[in-house]
Backbone as CSV, one residue per row, in Angstrom:
resi,resn,N_x,N_y,N_z,CA_x,CA_y,CA_z,C_x,C_y,C_z
1,MET,-104.127,96.701,-49.121,-102.774,96.730,-49.698,-102.564,95.421,-50.453
2,ASN,-101.856,95.530,-51.540,-101.572,94.385,-52.398,-100.614,93.412,-51.703
3,LEU,-100.989,92.134,-51.648,-100.153,91.125,-50.999,-99.166,90.457,-51.947
4,ASP,-99.169,90.850,-53.217,-98.228,90.243,-54.155,-96.816,90.706,-53.841
5,HIS,-95.886,89.785,-53.942,-94.484,90.146,-53.772,-94.012,90.811,-55.058
6,VAL,-93.185,91.830,-54.918,-92.699,92.604,-56.048,-91.183,92.488,-56.095
7,PHE,-90.662,92.324,-57.289,-89.219,92.172,-57.485,-88.759,93.207,-58.507
8,VAL,-88.551,94.446,-58.044,-88.182,95.538,-58.942,-86.843,96.181,-58.572
9,CYS,-86.219,95.694,-57.516,-85.049,96.386,-56.964,-83.736,96.038,-57.652
10,GLY,-83.722,94.996,-58.471,-82.512,94.651,-59.204,-81.540,93.774,-58.438
11,HIS,-81.913,93.358,-57.239,-81.051,92.480,-56.445,-81.913,91.798,-55.382
12,PRO,-81.738,90.480,-55.194,-82.573,89.769,-54.217,-82.507,90.347,-52.801
13,ALA,-81.352,90.788,-52.353,-81.250,91.333,-50.989,-82.051,92.635,-50.863
14,LEU,-82.088,93.432,-51.925,-82.861,94.672,-51.885,-84.355,94.383,-51.968
15,ASP,-84.738,93.404,-52.788,-86.148,93.006,-52.837,-86.586,92.465,-51.480
16,PHE,-85.702,91.732,-50.815,-85.985,91.194,-49.482,-86.186,92.346,-48.494
17,ALA,-85.298,93.329,-48.533,-85.410,94.479,-47.627,-86.702,95.258,-47.872
18,ALA,-87.218,95.193,-49.086,-88.427,95.939,-49.453,-89.719,95.244,-49.031
19,THR,-89.622,94.121,-48.327,-90.844,93.418,-47.929,-91.536,94.053,-46.729
20,LEU,-90.933,95.055,-46.124,-91.658,95.936,-45.212,-91.863,97.197,-46.026
21,ARG,-93.098,97.420,-46.418,-93.390,98.529,-47.321,-93.737,99.794,-46.552
22,ALA,-93.535,100.931,-47.202,-93.912,102.244,-46.667,-93.391,102.449,-45.251
23,ARG,-92.106,102.306,-45.072,-91.479,102.384,-43.745,-91.711,103.725,-43.052
24,ARG,-91.872,104.808,-43.810,-92.023,106.130,-43.197,-93.467,106.535,-42.960
25,SER,-94.404,105.689,-43.364,-95.812,106.069,-43.178,-96.597,104.878,-42.647
26,THR,-97.498,104.357,-43.441,-98.317,103.230,-43.026,-97.564,101.945,-43.318
27,ARG,-96.699,101.573,-42.408,-95.856,100.392,-42.621,-96.738,99.181,-42.928
28,PHE,-96.293,98.399,-43.916,-97.054,97.214,-44.301,-96.114,96.022,-44.376
29,GLU,-96.328,95.072,-43.492,-95.487,93.886,-43.372,-95.962,92.801,-44.334
30,MET,-95.048,92.345,-45.195,-95.380,91.275,-46.134,-95.220,89.886,-45.510
31,PHE,-94.340,89.765,-44.520,-94.052,88.460,-43.910,-94.922,88.251,-42.670
32,VAL,-96.226,88.141,-42.877,-97.139,87.995,-41.738,-97.283,86.556,-41.261
33,THR,-96.922,85.598,-42.101,-97.019,84.182,-41.736,-95.833,83.437,-42.341
34,PRO,-95.540,82.250,-41.824,-94.486,81.444,-42.455,-94.785,81.161,-43.930
35,GLU,-96.055,81.021,-44.269,-96.435,80.745,-45.662,-96.105,81.926,-46.570
36,ARG,-96.325,83.154,-46.082,-96.011,84.352,-46.880,-94.496,84.491,-47.065
37,LEU,-93.738,84.168,-46.011,-92.278,84.197,-46.119,-91.813,83.179,-47.157
38,ASN,-92.311,81.963,-47.060,-91.925,80.924,-48.020,-92.357,81.286,-49.436
39,ALA,-93.505,81.951,-49.561,-93.952,82.384,-50.892,-92.925,83.349,-51.493
40,TRP,-92.395,84.249,-50.664,-91.367,85.168,-51.172,-90.142,84.392,-51.629
41,TYR,-89.695,83.444,-50.802,-88.514,82.652,-51.155,-88.721,81.933,-52.493
42,LEU,-89.895,81.370,-52.701,-90.187,80.657,-53.950,-90.282,81.632,-55.130
43,GLU,-91.042,82.710,-54.944,-91.249,83.668,-56.028,-89.953,84.391,-56.412
44,SER,-89.026,84.510,-55.473,-87.753,85.178,-55.747,-86.871,84.356,-56.678
45,GLY,-87.183,83.055,-56.792,-86.376,82.175,-57.622,-85.160,81.607,-56.903
46,LEU,-85.036,81.887,-55.615,-83.894,81.359,-54.860,-83.995,79.855,-54.660
47,VAL,-85.229,79.349,-54.596,-85.458,77.924,-54.388,-86.589,77.450,-55.283
48,ASP,-86.568,76.140,-55.536,-87.662,75.533,-56.306,-88.723,74.957,-55.367
49,THR,-88.265,74.378,-54.264,-89.183,73.889,-53.234,-88.595,74.259,-51.885
50,ILE,-89.480,74.395,-50.906,-89.029,74.786,-49.573,-89.858,74.058,-48.528
51,THR,-89.212,73.649,-47.461,-89.940,72.964,-46.396,-90.831,73.972,-45.679
52,PRO,-91.927,73.517,-45.087,-92.812,74.447,-44.377,-92.041,75.216,-43.299
53,GLY,-92.383,76.481,-43.162,-91.721,77.329,-42.184,-92.481,77.372,-40.869
54,LYS,-91.831,77.983,-39.885,-92.414,78.162,-38.559,-92.364,79.646,-38.205
55,GLU,-93.049,80.004,-37.129,-93.044,81.405,-36.683,-91.627,81.902,-36.410
56,ASP,-90.765,81.017,-35.875,-89.374,81.407,-35.618,-88.664,81.809,-36.909
57,ASP,-88.990,81.134,-38.013,-88.385,81.490,-39.307,-88.779,82.909,-39.704
58,VAL,-90.040,83.262,-39.434,-90.520,84.608,-39.766,-89.794,85.636,-38.903
59,ARG,-89.695,85.400,-37.608,-89.008,86.338,-36.714,-87.552,86.530,-37.128
60,GLU,-86.883,85.435,-37.441,-85.479,85.521,-37.848,-85.342,86.269,-39.178
61,ALA,-86.230,85.984,-40.114,-86.186,86.661,-41.417,-86.394,88.164,-41.251
62,ILE,-87.325,88.559,-40.397,-87.583,89.981,-40.178,-86.369,90.644,-39.526
63,THR,-85.740,89.964,-38.592,-84.535,90.501,-37.940,-83.428,90.717,-38.971
64,VAL,-83.205,89.715,-39.819,-82.172,89.833,-40.848,-82.556,90.901,-41.867
65,ARG,-83.816,90.918,-42.258,-84.269,91.919,-43.237,-84.028,93.339,-42.729
66,GLU,-84.362,93.583,-41.477,-84.177,94.922,-40.919,-82.698,95.280,-40.823
67,ALA,-81.864,94.301,-40.524,-80.416,94.537,-40.485,-79.896,94.850,-41.889
68,VAL,-80.374,94.106,-42.886,-79.979,94.365,-44.278,-80.391,95.782,-44.670
69,TYR,-81.624,96.156,-44.354,-82.104,97.493,-44.711,-81.240,98.570,-44.049
70,ARG,-80.900,98.358,-42.795,-80.061,99.331,-42.073,-78.692,99.458,-42.740
71,LEU,-78.083,98.322,-43.087,-76.760,98.349,-43.721,-76.812,98.995,-45.107
72,VAL,-77.872,98.696,-45.853,-78.043,99.303,-47.178,-78.174,100.815,-47.031
73,THR,-78.965,101.244,-46.054,-79.150,102.677,-45.810,-77.837,103.324,-45.396
74,ASP,-77.111,102.675,-44.484,-75.807,103.199,-44.072,-74.888,103.372,-45.271
75,ARG,-74.815,102.349,-46.110,-73.925,102.377,-47.267,-74.379,103.451,-48.251
76,ARG,-75.677,103.530,-48.484,-76.221,104.513,-49.437,-75.933,105.935,-48.990
77,LEU,-75.970,106.169,-47.680,-75.734,107.506,-47.143,-74.263,107.783,-46.847
78,GLY,-73.407,106.788,-47.120,-71.983,106.960,-46.889,-71.595,106.944,-45.416
79,GLU,-72.420,106.330,-44.601,-72.147,106.254,-43.166,-71.483,104.929,-42.819
80,GLU,-70.889,104.871,-41.633,-70.315,103.611,-41.161,-71.437,102.624,-40.904
81,PHE,-71.140,101.340,-41.110,-72.143,100.311,-40.853,-72.513,100.270,-39.376
82,ASP,-73.784,100.098,-39.108,-74.273,99.861,-37.757,-73.717,98.506,-37.296
83,ARG,-73.030,98.492,-36.157,-72.351,97.270,-35.696,-73.314,96.126,-35.402
84,GLU,-74.455,96.447,-34.816,-75.424,95.400,-34.494,-76.001,94.775,-35.769
85,ALA,-76.354,95.625,-36.724,-76.879,95.128,-38.000,-75.827,94.291,-38.717
86,LEU,-74.588,94.734,-38.660,-73.482,94.000,-39.282,-73.353,92.604,-38.659
87,ALA,-73.452,92.526,-37.349,-73.343,91.241,-36.656,-74.493,90.309,-37.039
88,VAL,-75.694,90.847,-37.165,-76.868,90.041,-37.532,-76.703,89.455,-38.933
89,VAL,-76.339,90.299,-39.897,-76.209,89.831,-41.287,-75.051,88.847,-41.411
90,ASN,-73.926,89.140,-40.790,-72.785,88.224,-40.880,-73.085,86.879,-40.228
91,ALA,-73.788,86.883,-39.103,-74.147,85.618,-38.451,-75.062,84.793,-39.352
92,ALA,-76.021,85.456,-39.990,-76.933,84.743,-40.895,-76.166,84.219,-42.113
93,ALA,-75.223,84.992,-42.621,-74.458,84.595,-43.813,-73.529,83.414,-43.540
94,ARG,-73.147,83.218,-42.277,-72.260,82.094,-41.930,-72.990,80.755,-41.893
95,LYS,-74.309,80.772,-41.859,-75.075,79.522,-41.790,-75.098,78.839,-43.158
96,ALA,-75.520,77.584,-43.155,-75.546,76.800,-44.403,-76.535,77.403,-45.396
97,PRO,-76.070,77.698,-46.630,-76.941,78.278,-47.645,-77.692,77.207,-48.439
98,VAL,-78.479,77.684,-49.368,-79.153,76.834,-50.342,-78.072,76.153,-51.186
99,THR,-78.246,74.867,-51.460,-77.293,74.141,-52.296,-78.038,73.531,-53.478
100,PRO,-77.823,74.073,-54.672,-78.480,73.491,-55.844,-77.939,72.091,-56.127
101,GLN,-78.800,71.255,-56.643,-78.435,69.889,-56.995,-78.785,69.654,-58.457
102,LEU,-78.093,68.706,-59.051,-78.420,68.318,-60.414,-79.410,67.167,-60.342
103,ALA,-80.533,67.330,-60.999,-81.595,66.319,-61.028,-81.770,65.860,-62.479
104,PRO,-82.501,64.769,-62.701,-82.687,64.271,-64.076,-83.202,65.341,-65.052
105,LYS,-83.996,66.304,-64.558,-84.536,67.330,-65.452,-83.760,68.646,-65.385
106,GLY,-82.599,68.619,-64.732,-81.796,69.842,-64.644,-81.541,70.248,-63.207
107,ARG,-81.293,71.525,-63.023,-80.979,72.074,-61.705,-82.218,72.062,-60.820
108,GLN,-82.046,71.639,-59.583,-83.145,71.606,-58.610,-82.617,72.154,-57.287
109,THR,-83.356,73.082,-56.700,-82.942,73.667,-55.435,-84.044,73.468,-54.410
110,ASP,-83.819,72.526,-53.503,-84.725,72.269,-52.391,-84.041,72.808,-51.144
111,ALA,-84.784,73.485,-50.291,-84.139,74.103,-49.130,-85.107,74.258,-47.974
112,THR,-84.544,74.656,-46.856,-85.328,75.039,-45.691,-85.394,76.559,-45.662
113,PRO,-86.311,77.127,-44.895,-86.325,78.586,-44.752,-84.986,79.116,-44.212
114,ALA,-84.365,78.403,-43.288,-83.085,78.853,-42.715,-81.988,78.901,-43.777
115,GLN,-81.928,77.901,-44.649,-80.920,77.902,-45.716,-81.159,79.058,-46.684
116,THR,-82.420,79.316,-46.968,-82.745,80.383,-47.913,-82.405,81.745,-47.310
117,LEU,-82.670,81.911,-46.022,-82.315,83.160,-45.354,-80.795,83.355,-45.360
118,ALA,-80.044,82.299,-45.137,-78.580,82.391,-45.181,-78.122,82.840,-46.570
119,THR,-78.795,82.347,-47.597,-78.465,82.724,-48.970,-78.744,84.207,-49.203
120,VAL,-79.877,84.700,-48.706,-80.193,86.132,-48.840,-79.143,86.966,-48.112
121,ALA,-78.749,86.533,-46.917,-77.736,87.268,-46.151,-76.414,87.303,-46.918
122,ARG,-76.031,86.182,-47.518,-74.799,86.146,-48.309,-74.893,87.093,-49.507
123,GLN,-76.065,87.161,-50.116,-76.238,88.073,-51.241,-76.110,89.526,-50.791
124,ALA,-76.604,89.818,-49.592,-76.463,91.173,-49.048,-74.987,91.506,-48.823
125,VAL,-74.236,90.540,-48.307,-72.800,90.731,-48.091,-72.114,91.025,-49.433
126,GLU,-72.434,90.219,-50.442,-71.838,90.414,-51.771,-72.184,91.789,-52.341
127,LEU,-73.438,92.191,-52.201,-73.867,93.486,-52.720,-73.156,94.627,-52.006
128,LEU,-73.196,94.610,-50.672,-72.677,95.735,-49.899,-71.154,95.776,-49.853
129,GLY,-70.515,94.685,-50.248,-69.062,94.664,-50.324,-68.573,94.657,-51.750
130,GLY,-69.459,94.910,-52.685,-69.102,94.786,-54.095,-69.157,96.082,-54.874
131,PRO,-69.002,95.967,-56.189,-68.873,97.142,-57.059,-70.181,97.892,-57.332
132,ASP,-71.346,97.309,-56.967,-72.621,97.967,-57.279,-73.066,98.992,-56.239
133,VAL,-72.295,99.166,-55.171,-72.687,100.107,-54.110,-73.006,101.502,-54.658
134,PRO,-72.196,102.058,-55.577,-72.523,103.404,-56.084,-73.847,103.459,-56.857
135,LEU,-74.367,102.308,-57.255,-75.607,102.265,-58.034,-76.853,102.178,-57.157
136,ILE,-76.679,102.088,-55.845,-77.814,101.927,-54.928,-78.492,103.276,-54.720
137,LYS,-79.815,103.303,-54.980,-80.605,104.529,-54.817,-81.927,104.192,-54.131
138,GLU,-82.529,105.206,-53.525,-83.858,105.025,-52.937,-84.894,105.602,-53.891
139,CYS,-86.062,104.985,-53.920,-87.154,105.428,-54.781,-87.486,106.891,-54.517
140,GLY,-87.809,107.623,-55.591,-88.156,109.035,-55.488,-89.540,109.298,-54.926
141,ASN,-90.344,108.264,-54.770,-91.668,108.415,-54.170,-91.484,108.506,-52.652
142,PRO,-91.849,109.630,-52.025,-91.622,109.777,-50.583,-92.365,108.734,-49.737
143,GLU,-93.429,108.155,-50.279,-94.162,107.117,-49.558,-93.474,105.752,-49.656
144,CYS,-92.646,105.580,-50.662,-91.993,104.294,-50.912,-90.605,104.309,-50.281
145,THR,-90.216,103.193,-49.732,-88.881,103.121,-49.131,-88.037,102.028,-49.768
146,ARG,-88.423,101.628,-50.986,-87.612,100.621,-51.673,-86.287,101.232,-52.116
147,VAL,-85.269,100.413,-52.029,-83.944,100.796,-52.510,-83.646,99.869,-53.686
148,TYR,-83.049,100.401,-54.730,-82.839,99.619,-55.946,-81.456,99.894,-56.529
149,ILE,-81.083,99.039,-57.472,-79.843,99.225,-58.233,-80.216,99.997,-59.500
150,ASP,-79.599,101.145,-59.689,-79.870,101.966,-60.868,-78.841,101.656,-61.945
151,ARG,-79.247,100.849,-62.904,-78.381,100.511,-64.030,-78.804,101.268,-65.291
152,SER,-79.632,102.286,-65.118,-80.093,103.047,-66.277,-78.948,103.873,-66.853
153,ARG,-79.092,104.221,-68.115,-78.091,105.049,-68.768,-78.038,106.398,-68.082
154,GLY,-76.876,106.814,-67.672,-76.729,108.100,-67.001,-77.199,108.086,-65.557
155,MET,-77.553,106.930,-65.054,-78.078,106.779,-63.686,-79.177,107.804,-63.394
156,ARG,-80.171,107.849,-64.263,-81.251,108.828,-64.121,-82.547,108.225,-63.584
157,ARG,-82.546,106.961,-63.282,-83.760,106.302,-62.786,-84.182,106.954,-61.457
158,GLN,-85.476,107.236,-61.327,-85.985,107.893,-60.120,-86.869,106.987,-59.273
159,TRP,-87.409,105.935,-59.876,-88.427,105.138,-59.196,-87.955,103.699,-59.049
160,CYS,-88.455,103.036,-58.010,-88.136,101.617,-57.836,-88.671,100.828,-59.029
161,GLY,-89.838,101.221,-59.506,-90.441,100.580,-60.666,-91.496,101.493,-61.255
162,MET,-91.636,101.486,-62.554,-92.645,102.343,-63.185,-94.049,101.919,-62.790
163,GLU,-94.303,100.600,-62.744,-95.639,100.112,-62.429,-96.043,100.512,-61.020
164,SER,-95.099,100.401,-60.079,-95.443,100.646,-58.686,-95.432,102.124,-58.318
165,CYS,-94.419,102.862,-58.696,-94.304,104.253,-58.250,-94.222,105.275,-59.382
166,GLY,-93.498,104.975,-60.421,-93.283,105.942,-61.494,-94.555,106.408,-62.155
167,ASN,-95.421,105.478,-62.533,-96.664,105.854,-63.206,-97.556,106.693,-62.309
168,LYS,-97.602,106.361,-61.017,-98.425,107.141,-60.080,-97.960,108.588,-60.040
169,PHE,-96.651,108.793,-59.957,-96.119,110.146,-59.888,-96.297,110.884,-61.200
170,LYS,-96.069,110.200,-62.298,-96.228,110.861,-63.598,-97.683,111.254,-63.828
171,ALA,-98.624,110.392,-63.444,-100.053,110.694,-63.593,-100.446,111.868,-62.690
172,ALA,-99.939,111.876,-61.461,-100.255,112.968,-60.530,-99.696,114.291,-61.052
173,ALA,-98.486,114.269,-61.581,-97.882,115.485,-62.125,-98.682,115.981,-63.329
174,TYR,-99.144,115.067,-64.162,-99.946,115.430,-65.337,-101.254,116.088,-64.896
175,ARG,-101.926,115.466,-63.906,-103.185,116.034,-63.408,-102.954,117.420,-62.805
176,SER,-101.852,117.580,-62.109,-101.529,118.867,-61.498,-101.300,119.935,-62.569
177,ARG,-100.583,119.558,-63.626,-100.337,120.515,-64.722,-101.652,120.896,-65.408
178,LYS,-102.555,119.935,-65.599,-103.830,120.192,-66.266,-104.681,121.161,-65.440
179,LYS,-104.625,121.007,-64.109,-105.392,121.889,-63.222,-104.889,123.320,-63.268
180,THR,-103.578,123.477,-63.310,-102.998,124.818,-63.229,-102.788,125.462,-64.592
181,ALA,-102.969,124.724,-65.681,-102.773,125.274,-67.018,-103.882,126.296,-67.305
182,PRO,-103.496,127.414,-67.884,-104.534,128.401,-68.228,-105.424,127.828,-69.322
183,SER,-106.700,128.057,-69.161,-107.623,127.512,-70.173,-107.569,128.394,-71.410
184,ALA,-107.745,127.751,-72.537,-107.691,128.471,-73.808,-108.922,129.390,-73.900
185,PRO,-108.729,130.590,-74.426,-109.876,131.501,-74.545,-110.901,130.947,-75.532
186,ALA,-112.151,131.093,-75.171,-113.226,130.608,-76.054,-113.382,131.566,-77.216
187,SER,-113.538,131.055,-78.441,-113.690,131.962,-79.590,-114.998,131.745,-80.256
């Protein structure tokens, strides 16, 4: 499985929730080490530098991530929020977030894993309490469990990303049509 972090969901909290891949089948955990967690934080653009993480940071991030995913799913399905997940995300959001600073070369954001996690939790709160809730959709690939913001015209987007899921499905559908198409008579 590809270890690269992917940012196709249209919102950092949704990309964070997507770091456990293929939830309904062969689950694949992206946050296997503190270094992988910190790599996500850096690649997400939330921070410019981050202090080394510990195993506790990974456990806490996974707990918050799963709570975010549960709340996103609840909201997407029009259900009441799970109280335990709500408590986890709100507790994380109350902690000190990332604080950007002005440096001689511009904006600089140095943080700890805990500050970055608090920032992700706050972003989840903003998303799930904001105007983009009706735009939240799950990928049309049954193997994929990414949830994304659909800002496409007419809200017709079906895939979390064309590179990751859309092209695979379109290619499979094409191959299926080619197999079942009647062959032209030989002349």
